C-alpha positions in Angstrom: 96.4 73.7 73.5 94.2 70.5 73.0 92.4 69.9 69.6 88.5 69.6 69.9 89.1 65.7 69.1 91.4 65.4 71.9 89.3 67.2 74.5 86.2 65.1 73.1 87.9 61.7 73.7 89.6 62.6 77.1 87.6 61.2 79.9 86.9 64.3 82.5 87.0 63.8 86.1 83.3 64.2 86.2 82.6 61.2 83.9 85.4 58.9 85.9 83.4 59.7 89.1 80.2 58.6 87.6 81.6 55.7 85.8 83.4 54.6 89.1 80.2 54.7 91.0 78.3 52.9 88.3 80.4 50.2 88.2 81.1 50.1 91.9 84.8 50.3 91.6 85.1 47.0 90.1 86.3 45.5 86.8 83.3 45.0 84.5 85.2 41.8 83.1 86.5 40.0 86.2 85.3 41.9 89.3 88.8 43.0 90.7 89.2 46.6 91.8 89.7 48.8 88.8 89.7 52.5 87.5 87.3 54.0 85.2 89.5 54.8 82.3 88.8 52.0 79.8 87.2 53.2 76.5 85.0 50.7 74.8 85.6 52.4 71.4 89.3 53.6 71.6 90.5 57.0 71.8 92.6 56.5 68.6 89.5 55.6 66.7 87.7 58.7 67.9 86.0 57.2 71.1 84.2 59.8 73.1 85.0 60.2 77.0 81.3 59.8 78.0 79.8 57.6 80.3 78.3 55.3 77.6 81.7 54.7 76.2 83.9 54.3 79.6 83.9 51.4 81.8 86.1 50.4 84.9 88.6 47.6 84.2 91.4 46.3 86.4 94.9 46.7 85.1 95.2 43.3 83.7 91.7 43.3 81.8 92.5 46.8 80.3 95.9 45.8 79.4 94.8 42.7 77.5 92.1 44.6 75.7 94.5 47.6 74.8 97.6 45.8 74.1 97.3 42.0 74.4 98.2 39.8 71.6 95.4 37.2 72.4 92.6 38.1 69.9 90.1 35.6 71.4 90.8 37.3 74.8 90.4 40.9 73.0 87.4 40.0 71.5 85.6 38.3 74.9 86.4 41.6 76.5 85.0 43.9 73.9 82.0 41.5 73.7 81.4 41.6 77.5 81.8 45.3 77.6 79.2 45.8 74.7 76.7 43.7 76.5 77.4 45.4 79.8 77.0 48.8 78.4 73.8 47.7 76.6 72.2 46.5 79.6 72.7 50.0 81.2 71.9 52.3 78.6 68.6 51.7 76.8 69.3 53.4 73.3 73.1 52.4 73.3 74.5 52.9 70.0 78.2 52.7 68.9 77.7 55.2 66.3 76.8 57.8 69.1 80.3 56.9 70.7 82.4 58.1 68.1 83.8 61.7 67.7 82.1 63.7 64.7 83.4 67.1 64.1 80.1 68.0 62.4 78.0 67.2 65.3 
């Protein structure tokens, strides 16, 4: 049985479909074909599986963001993702993207 946090940070299929369509199936960083499974705020940090926290990324950009050793590249990807999400969602706020068991 999944915990409430695990459920909240998982990306439901409905959200994946919405994000894929929103991003035209393209990586928001480089424009290659991608999958809608990249959290802006990581699951391990309580990042919710909601459209405001999820983007489409290709395997290369997603891997560089999650597992890369190049800190400049990771920062670039994070900043570009943030700018992208802020351009779509008028009242986008990082605090609203993190699981809070008291909500």
